[in-house]
C-alpha positions as CSV (number, residue, x, y, z in Angstrom):
1,X,165.9,202.0,167.0
2,X,164.2,199.8,170.0
3,X,164.6,196.0,169.9
4,X,160.8,195.3,169.4
5,X,160.6,197.9,166.6
6,X,163.4,195.9,164.5
7,X,162.0,192.9,164.8
8,X,158.8,194.4,163.3
9,X,160.2,196.0,160.8
10,X,162.1,192.7,159.9
11,X,158.7,190.8,159.8
12,X,157.4,193.5,157.0
13,X,160.4,193.1,155.1
14,X,160.0,188.9,154.8
15,X,156.5,189.0,153.5
16,X,157.0,188.0,150.1
17,X,155.3,189.2,147.4
18,X,153.7,186.7,144.4
19,X,153.0,187.6,141.0
20,X,149.8,186.0,141.2
21,X,147.1,185.7,143.7
22,X,144.0,183.4,144.4
23,X,141.8,183.2,141.2
24,X,144.5,183.7,138.3
25,X,144.7,181.5,135.7
26,X,148.3,180.2,135.7
27,X,149.9,177.6,133.7
28,X,151.7,174.9,135.0
29,X,155.7,175.2,134.3
30,X,157.3,171.9,135.8
31,X,156.3,169.0,137.7
32,X,153.9,165.7,136.8
33,X,151.3,168.7,135.2
34,X,153.9,170.5,133.2
35,X,152.0,172.7,130.4
36,X,148.1,172.5,132.4
37,X,146.4,175.2,132.6
38,X,144.3,175.8,136.4
39,X,143.1,178.3,138.0
40,X,144.5,179.2,141.8
41,X,142.1,178.6,144.8
42,X,144.3,179.0,147.7
43,X,147.8,180.7,148.5
44,X,150.0,180.2,151.3
45,X,152.3,183.3,151.8
46,X,154.3,181.0,154.6
47,X,155.5,178.5,152.5
48,X,155.5,180.4,148.9
49,X,152.9,177.7,147.4
50,X,149.7,177.7,146.1
51,X,146.9,175.3,145.3
52,X,145.3,175.1,142.3
53,X,141.8,173.9,141.2
54,X,141.1,171.4,138.2
55,X,144.2,169.4,138.7
56,X,143.8,165.9,140.3
57,X,146.4,164.1,141.9
58,X,146.0,160.3,141.5
59,X,146.6,160.0,145.5
60,X,143.1,162.4,145.7
61,X,144.8,164.4,148.4
62,X,145.5,168.2,147.8
63,X,148.9,169.1,147.2
64,X,150.9,172.7,147.3
65,X,152.3,173.6,144.2
66,X,155.8,176.2,144.6
67,X,154.6,179.4,143.5
68,X,158.3,179.1,141.2
69,X,156.7,176.6,139.3
70,X,154.1,178.0,137.9
71,X,153.4,181.6,135.5
72,X,150.4,183.9,135.1
73,X,148.2,182.9,131.7
74,X,145.6,185.4,132.5
75,X,144.3,187.4,135.2
76,X,140.7,187.4,136.1
């Protein structure tokens, strides 16, 4: 097996599958917003994080929440 092909296979297998996707309604399991429900507006597979719309932070900044801290509430 060539080195380039082996590297390509490793990169393909490294991509993680998420239990949620953009547009899904999720329930926040931990953190400052524990217990709230929001909709996913953006997914970052590189960092395993999601951005939720409907959650406001005091600083006004957009913050990413780790995918393990959300659970699927209702698929849309």
